[in-house]
C-alpha positions as CSV (number, residue, x, y, z in Angstrom):
1,M,60.9,-247.1,0.5
2,S,60.4,-243.7,1.8
3,V,56.8,-242.3,2.1
4,D,56.1,-238.4,2.8
5,L,52.7,-238.9,5.0
6,Q,51.7,-235.6,4.0
7,T,51.4,-236.4,0.3
8,L,49.0,-239.3,0.8
9,P,45.4,-238.4,-0.1
10,P,42.7,-238.7,2.6
11,G,41.9,-242.3,3.5
12,F,43.5,-245.5,4.6
13,H,46.5,-246.6,3.3
14,A,48.8,-249.5,3.7
15,R,52.4,-249.3,3.2
16,R,55.7,-251.5,3.5
17,F,59.0,-249.9,4.7
18,T,61.9,-251.6,4.0
19,A,65.7,-251.5,4.4
20,G,67.3,-254.5,2.6
21,D,66.4,-257.3,4.4
22,V,64.5,-255.7,7.4
23,G,61.1,-253.9,7.3
24,F,57.8,-253.5,8.5
25,E,54.0,-252.9,7.5
26,A,52.4,-249.8,8.5
27,Y,48.8,-248.8,8.3
28,V,48.2,-245.0,7.8
29,W,44.9,-243.1,8.1
30,R,44.9,-239.7,6.7
31,G,42.6,-237.0,7.5
32,A,40.8,-234.4,5.4
33,S,42.0,-231.8,7.3
34,P,45.4,-231.0,8.9
35,G,46.2,-231.9,12.3
36,P,48.9,-234.0,14.4
37,V,50.6,-237.1,13.3
38,L,50.2,-239.8,15.8
39,L,52.6,-242.7,15.5
40,V,52.0,-246.0,17.4
41,N,53.6,-249.2,17.1
42,G,53.8,-252.8,18.9
43,A,56.2,-255.5,19.1
44,T,59.6,-253.6,19.7
45,H,60.4,-256.8,21.0
46,G,59.3,-260.0,19.3
47,D,57.7,-261.7,22.1
48,E,55.1,-259.0,23.0
49,Y,51.9,-259.7,21.7
50,E,49.3,-257.2,23.3
51,G,50.1,-254.1,20.7
52,P,50.2,-256.3,17.9
53,S,46.7,-257.7,18.5
54,L,45.0,-254.6,19.0
55,L,46.8,-252.7,16.2
56,R,46.2,-255.4,13.6
57,R,42.5,-255.4,14.7
58,W,42.3,-251.6,14.3
59,A,43.9,-251.9,10.8
60,D,40.9,-254.2,9.9
61,T,38.0,-252.1,11.3
62,W,38.9,-248.6,12.3
63,R,37.5,-246.2,9.9
64,P,37.0,-242.8,11.5
65,R,34.1,-240.7,9.9
66,R,36.0,-237.6,10.7
67,L,39.9,-237.3,11.2
68,H,42.1,-234.0,11.7
69,G,45.7,-235.0,11.0
70,T,47.3,-238.4,10.5
71,V,47.4,-241.9,12.4
72,V,50.0,-244.4,11.8
73,C,50.2,-247.7,13.3
74,V,53.0,-250.4,12.9
75,P,51.4,-253.6,14.7
76,V,54.8,-255.4,14.5
77,L,57.9,-253.4,14.4
78,N,60.6,-256.1,14.9
79,E,59.3,-258.9,12.5
80,G,62.6,-261.1,12.7
81,A,62.0,-261.3,16.4
82,F,58.3,-261.8,16.2
83,F,58.3,-264.6,13.9
84,A,61.1,-266.3,15.7
85,G,59.2,-265.9,19.1
86,L,62.1,-264.1,20.7
87,R,62.7,-260.8,22.5
88,C,65.5,-259.8,20.3
89,H,66.3,-260.3,16.6
90,P,67.8,-263.7,15.5
91,G,70.2,-262.3,13.2
92,D,72.4,-260.7,15.4
93,G,70.8,-261.1,19.0
94,A,70.7,-257.3,19.5
95,N,67.8,-255.6,21.6
96,L,66.1,-253.2,19.4
97,A,64.9,-251.1,22.6
98,R,68.7,-250.3,22.8
99,A,69.6,-249.7,19.2
100,F,68.3,-246.4,18.7
101,P,68.9,-244.0,16.6
102,G,70.3,-247.0,14.8
103,D,72.7,-247.2,12.0
104,P,72.0,-247.6,8.1
105,D,75.2,-249.6,8.0
106,G,75.0,-251.6,11.1
107,G,73.4,-255.2,11.5
108,P,69.7,-255.9,11.2
109,T,68.6,-254.5,14.4
110,A,70.6,-251.2,13.9
111,R,69.2,-250.9,10.4
112,L,65.5,-251.3,11.6
113,A,66.1,-248.9,14.3
114,H,67.4,-246.2,11.7
115,L,64.6,-247.1,9.4
116,F,61.8,-246.5,11.8
117,D,63.6,-243.4,13.2
118,T,64.2,-241.7,10.1
119,Q,61.1,-242.6,8.0
120,L,58.3,-242.6,10.6
121,L,59.4,-241.0,14.0
122,A,60.9,-238.1,12.0
123,Q,57.4,-237.3,10.7
124,A,55.6,-237.8,14.1
125,T,54.2,-235.0,16.1
126,H,53.4,-237.6,18.9
127,Y,54.5,-241.1,19.6
128,V,53.2,-244.1,21.5
129,D,55.2,-247.5,22.1
130,L,53.0,-250.6,23.1
131,H,55.1,-253.0,25.2
132,S,54.8,-255.7,27.6
133,A,56.6,-258.1,29.8
134,G,57.0,-260.5,27.1
135,R,57.2,-264.3,27.7
136,A,59.6,-264.4,30.5
137,Y,58.1,-262.0,32.9
138,E,54.9,-260.6,34.4
139,L,54.4,-256.7,35.1
140,L,51.9,-254.5,37.0
141,P,50.7,-252.8,33.9
142,W,51.9,-249.1,33.5
143,T,52.5,-246.3,31.4
144,G,55.5,-243.8,31.2
145,F,57.7,-241.4,29.5
146,I,61.0,-239.8,29.7
147,T,61.2,-236.6,31.5
148,H,61.8,-233.6,29.3
149,A,61.6,-229.8,28.9
150,P,58.4,-228.5,30.9
151,A,56.2,-227.8,27.8
152,I,57.0,-231.5,26.3
153,D,56.5,-232.8,29.8
154,R,53.0,-231.3,30.2
155,T,52.0,-232.9,27.0
156,Q,53.3,-236.4,27.8
157,R,51.4,-236.4,31.0
158,R,48.5,-235.5,29.3
159,M,49.2,-238.5,26.8
160,A,50.0,-240.9,29.7
161,A,46.7,-239.9,31.5
162,C,44.7,-241.1,28.5
163,F,45.8,-244.9,29.6
164,D,43.9,-244.3,32.8
165,R,43.7,-248.1,33.5
166,F,47.7,-248.1,34.1
167,W,49.6,-246.3,36.6
168,C,52.2,-244.0,35.3
169,W,55.9,-244.1,35.8
170,A,58.2,-241.4,34.4
171,G,61.9,-240.8,34.7
172,P,65.3,-239.4,33.2
173,F,66.5,-240.2,29.7
174,L,68.2,-243.7,29.1
175,P,69.7,-244.2,25.9
176,G,68.8,-246.6,23.2
177,R,65.1,-246.6,23.3
178,T,62.5,-245.8,20.8
179,L,61.6,-243.0,23.5
180,S,65.2,-241.9,23.5
181,A,65.0,-241.1,19.6
182,A,61.7,-239.2,20.1
183,H,63.3,-237.3,22.9
184,A,66.1,-236.4,20.8
185,R,63.7,-235.3,18.0
186,R,61.5,-233.3,20.8
187,V,58.5,-235.6,19.9
188,P,56.3,-235.9,22.9
189,A,56.1,-239.7,23.7
190,V,54.7,-242.5,26.1
191,Y,55.2,-246.1,26.3
192,V,52.8,-248.7,27.9
193,E,53.7,-251.9,29.5
194,C,51.1,-254.8,29.5
195,R,51.4,-257.8,31.7
196,G,53.3,-260.2,29.4
197,R,53.7,-263.9,30.5
198,G,53.6,-264.6,26.7
199,A,50.1,-264.2,26.4
200,V,47.5,-261.7,25.8
201,D,45.3,-260.6,28.5
202,P,41.9,-259.2,27.5
203,R,41.8,-256.6,30.2
204,D,45.2,-255.1,28.8
205,V,43.8,-255.0,25.4
206,R,40.7,-253.2,26.4
207,A,42.7,-251.0,28.5
208,L,44.8,-250.1,25.5
209,D,41.9,-249.8,23.3
210,R,40.5,-247.3,25.7
211,G,43.6,-245.3,26.2
212,L,44.4,-245.0,22.2
213,K,40.9,-243.7,21.8
214,N,41.3,-241.3,24.7
215,L,44.3,-240.0,23.2
216,L,42.7,-239.5,19.8
217,R,40.2,-237.0,21.5
218,V,42.5,-235.4,23.6
219,L,45.0,-234.5,20.7
220,G,42.1,-233.5,18.5
221,L,42.7,-236.1,16.0
222,V,39.0,-237.3,16.4
223,P,36.7,-234.3,16.8
224,S,34.6,-234.4,20.0
225,T,32.3,-232.0,22.0
226,T,33.3,-233.2,25.4
227,A,36.7,-234.3,26.8
228,P,37.1,-238.1,27.8
229,R,36.3,-238.9,31.3
230,L,39.3,-240.3,32.8
231,A,39.9,-242.1,36.1
232,R,42.6,-240.4,38.6
233,Q,45.9,-242.0,37.8
234,R,48.4,-243.0,40.4
235,T,51.9,-241.3,39.2
236,R,55.5,-241.8,40.2
237,T,58.1,-239.4,38.9
238,T,61.6,-240.3,39.8
239,T,65.0,-238.5,39.1
240,D,66.9,-241.8,39.4
241,A,67.5,-243.3,36.0
242,D,68.2,-246.6,37.4
243,E,64.9,-247.0,39.3
244,A,62.9,-247.7,36.1
245,H,65.7,-249.7,34.4
246,L,64.1,-253.1,34.8
247,Q,67.0,-255.2,33.4
248,I,69.3,-254.2,36.6
249,H,67.3,-255.3,39.6
250,H,67.8,-258.3,41.7
251,P,70.2,-260.0,39.0
252,A,70.3,-263.8,39.1
253,P,73.8,-264.6,40.9
254,H,74.0,-267.6,38.7
255,D,72.3,-269.8,36.2
256,G,69.3,-271.6,37.7
257,L,65.5,-272.4,38.5
258,F,63.9,-269.5,40.0
259,V,61.0,-270.2,42.4
260,P,59.2,-267.0,43.3
261,A,57.8,-266.4,46.8
262,V,55.7,-263.2,46.1
263,A,53.2,-262.3,43.5
264,V,53.1,-259.0,41.1
265,G,51.5,-256.2,42.9
266,A,52.5,-257.3,46.5
267,R,54.1,-255.0,48.7
268,V,57.5,-256.1,50.5
269,R,59.9,-254.8,53.0
270,R,63.6,-254.5,52.5
271,G,64.9,-258.0,53.2
272,A,61.8,-260.0,52.5
273,M,62.0,-263.1,50.5
274,L,61.4,-262.7,46.9
275,G,62.1,-266.3,45.8
276,T,64.9,-268.7,45.6
277,L,67.3,-269.7,42.9
278,Q,68.3,-273.1,42.7
279,A,71.5,-274.2,40.7
280,L,71.0,-277.5,38.8
281,A,73.9,-278.9,40.6
282,G,75.8,-277.8,43.7
283,P,74.6,-276.3,46.9
284,R,71.0,-275.7,48.1
285,A,68.9,-272.8,46.7
286,V,70.1,-269.1,47.4
287,A,67.7,-266.8,48.7
288,I,66.8,-263.8,46.8
289,R,65.9,-260.8,48.9
290,A,64.4,-257.4,48.5
291,A,67.1,-254.8,48.2
292,R,64.6,-251.9,49.3
293,A,60.9,-251.7,50.2
294,G,58.5,-251.3,47.6
295,R,55.8,-253.0,45.1
296,V,56.5,-255.8,43.1
297,V,56.1,-254.3,39.5
298,M,58.0,-257.1,37.6
299,L,58.8,-260.6,38.4
300,R,60.3,-263.3,36.6
301,F,57.7,-265.6,35.4
302,Q,59.9,-268.0,33.1
303,R,61.6,-270.4,35.5
304,S,64.8,-271.0,33.7
305,V,67.1,-268.0,34.5
306,P,70.5,-267.2,32.9
307,R,72.9,-265.6,35.3
308,G,72.6,-261.8,35.3
309,E,69.1,-261.5,34.0
310,A,66.7,-259.6,36.3
311,L,64.3,-261.4,38.8
312,C,62.3,-258.8,40.2
313,T,61.7,-254.8,40.4
314,L,60.3,-253.0,43.1
315,A,58.8,-249.5,42.7
316,P,58.1,-247.2,45.5
317,I,54.5,-247.0,44.9
């Protein structure tokens, strides 16, 4: 199904977008006057529940009196993974956040990426992807973006600043992400990472709600006589693409049971003990030590760990 958002009459609309056996529900608010097109989605990964919890509530309750432009919310982008309770789609095991811009003739994940990119990202002027640590990890919540041309970066910094309950982590282009597709289309875009642990922390939902409402005002979608009062945001901009590539840090050297020795938010020195990894048979536990100094911004929460999966990410903040 293809929908030209500009042809929808003012008001609230529910539409389903499909490509064969994959698809997603979208909720559209159309203003009576022209303006930006803001696209927001949750559950790019199926085990991330903060975005769906907030966006589905918005679909039921948010009815702005005045709106300049269009707002599109997709509470659950990756429905197959969501209903299976998995990070990735069960049909092919592929990671949707590595599949963009997708392929209309590929597997379910590639087709879903192509559908979202061509049907909604292609019509957006601004984009927000609501992520979290999922069920296997815990994060120190942040917002971030892929660095771009100066004019786009200025817009992205303004967007990220709206999520003022989170710190900001910006870095170079990495392929396959939803933000990679937005980058290719020159659409200013930010992502938000919530705590995860397979749950929904009310603090994160409140912070997301506040951030999106700030963003609506900053972009002029919701008229306001005053700018939102934003807290000062800690920011980190890196030129190292690997720094914010969470899945490559402190990989498990073998399958095993991980027991952390630090907490999310802790500051550690290089060489400090992060935890131990115990094989189910064989020698005693292996010490996992910090490869650099920094703050713990991601930590393995699920104790069972396959070989190669990240155990901890440190950021220089």
